[in-house]
N, C-alpha and C positions, 0 to 999 in steps of 0.2 A: 370365739372368746377372745377378749382383748387382755393383755397381761396387766395393764395399769388398773383394770376393774376388778382384779381377784384380791380376795383379802388376805388369804395366806399364802406363804412362800410355796407350800406344796402345789397349791392351785396354779401359782404362776409357773413352777416347773412344769407341770403337766402342759400348759399352754405352749411353753417353749419347746417341748418335745414334739408337739402336734406340728409346729411349724417347721422343725427340723425334718420330720418325717415326710411332710408335703414337699419340702425342697429335695429330699432323697428320691422321691417318687418321680419328681419332675426336674431333672437336671437342666433342662433348658431354662429354667428360671433364674439361676444363678450362675450364667457362664462366667461371668467377670470375677467373681469371687470377692465382690465388695463386702463392706463391714455394713451390717443391717442396725442402724441406731435405733434406740426406743423414743419413738414419737407418739404422741397424741395429742387430741385437741382438748385443752383444759376446760372449755365451755361445757364439755359432754360428760365430763368426769363429776359425779355427784359427792364423792368421799375424798378424803384427804389421800394423796397418792404417795406411795411409797418408793415407786420408780422415778427415776430422775428423767425429767422430760428433755431430750436433745433436739427439740424442733428447732431452737434458736440456731443450734450449731449447723443443722442443715440449712437453714435459710441463709447463714452466712456462707456456707459453701456454694450456694446456688448463686447468690450476689456476685461472690468472686468468680464463678466461672462465667457468668453473662458478663462481666466487666472486661475479663481477659478476651472473651470473644468479640465484644464490641470493639475493644481496642484494636485487636488484629484485623477486624473488618475495615475499620477506620484506616489503619496503616496501609493495608493492601489496596483500599481505594485510592487513596492518593499515590500510591507507587503505579497502579493501573493507568491513572489519568496522564501521568507523566510519561508512561510508554506509550500510550495512544497517541499523545500529542506529538511525541518524537517520531513516531511511525508516519504520522500524518505529514509532518515537516520534511521527512526523508523522500515521501512519495512526491509531494509537491516541488521539492528540489530536484528530484531525478527529472519530473516532466519538464521543469523549465530548462535543464540541461540538454534534454533531448529536442526541446524547441529551438535551442540555439545549434545544436549539432544539425538538424534538419535543414534550417536557413542556410547553413554553411554548405551542406550537402546539394541542395537545390542550386546554390551559386555555381559550384563546381560543375554540375550537370549542365546548366544553362552555357557556361563558358565553353566546356569542351563541345557540346552539341553545335553550338555557333561555329566554332573552328571547323568541326568535321564537316557539317553541311556547306560551309563557306568555301573550303577546299574542293569539296565534291562539286559544287557548283561552277567553281573555276574551270575544272577538268572538262565538265560537261560543255560548258559554254566554248571553251578552245576546241572541243573536238567538233561541234556543231559548225562553228563558223570558220573551221579550216576546211571543210569540204562544202560550206554555203557561200557562194560569191553574191555580190550585190545585185547582179542580173537575176539570179535565181530567187533572190528576196523580193525583188522588184515585181516578179510575176505573181505574188500573192498579195502585194500591198503597194501603196503608193510612194513614189519616190522620196516624199519628205519623211515618212516613217522609216524608210530604209536607211537614210542618212542618219537619222537619230539613233537607230539601233547600232549602227557600225561605229558611230561616234563615242556611243556609251562603252562599247567593249574594246574601244581602241586602246586603252590602258593594258588591258589583259593581253591583246595580242602582241603589243609591244613588248611586255614583259616575257612572254613566251618566245618572242623572235631573238631574245638575248642568249637564249640556250643554244649551244652548238648542235647541230644535226645529229651528230653521232652520239650525244648524250641525252637527248629528248626522252628516248624510252626509259633510261635510268632515272632520270629527273620525275617522269610521269609515275613511275613504279614507287619512287620514294615518296611522292605526294600522296599516293594511294595508300602507302603503308602508314604514313603519319595520319592519313584520315581515319583509317581502321583503328589506330592506336588512340586517337580522340574519341572514337565511339566507345571504345573499351574502357578508357578512363572514365568517361562519362557514366558508364554503367557501375563500375565499382565505387567511385566516389560518391555517387548519389544514394547510396544506401542509406535510408532512413531507419530512426527509432521510432518504436510505438509511443502515441501520446495518450494521454488521459482525456475522455471527452469532457465537454462543458459540463455536463450534468454530474460527472464523478467528481470534477473538481470543485464545483458548487457544494456538493453533498460533503467533502473533506472539510472545506472551509467552514461549513455550517455545523459539522461535528467538532471541529476544533473550537470554534467559538463557544459552543455550549459547554465542552469541557473545561474552559478556561473561565468563562463567564458565570456559569451556573453551578456545575458539579463540584469543582474544586472550592470555591466559596461556601458551598453547604458543607462539605467535608471538613473544612476549617470550622465552620460555626459548631458543627455536631461534636468535633473533636474538643472545642473550648467548652462547650456545655458537659462534655464527659469529665473534662479535668475538674470543673468547678464542681461537679457532683462528688467526686472522689476526694476533693478537699474538704467537703462538708462532713 
């Protein structure tokens, strides 16, 4: 039975009691304790109704709820777009900084590796040719090659000849220590930072472009339409 179709107050009271009884039997139907307005579809009522139809109030409440939800969603969408763009910019900036750091690290690695292997090569060269005479080298190669080799290493031999005999072992040890230090510095200073792959960077750029050129303009357009609708 519908309350609006009852002709007498007694019948309407009976219908309301039936509704209350049903709600009491099924407490799960009314957990929120909301007010139940009197609503009915006027086109289905054949007689003049005595109950006030509150369906317009319900429709207005629904419109307000939808408008509030829509405004909240649009505001959240705008903030989320800004946050995503900021995160993408941070990731790209961090990757660029990592790239500069890695170039500097590789430069330090190349410098100290060159110094380390250069000094090691000097020590090995001096050691070999200190025990290798021109006659021994001529036994395995021709005279012209022997002269070329000894002329090439002559500056190195003259440099080591300037070192006093009693200090040679100390100087060799110092050079070996500096050599090891160069390799250690090359290892420490050449530590690199992780970089984004080309695919990830392209994906970030595409997402940033879509956020700025597609989603945010659509959000602004929808918000403008929403405000225009509210003003009507």
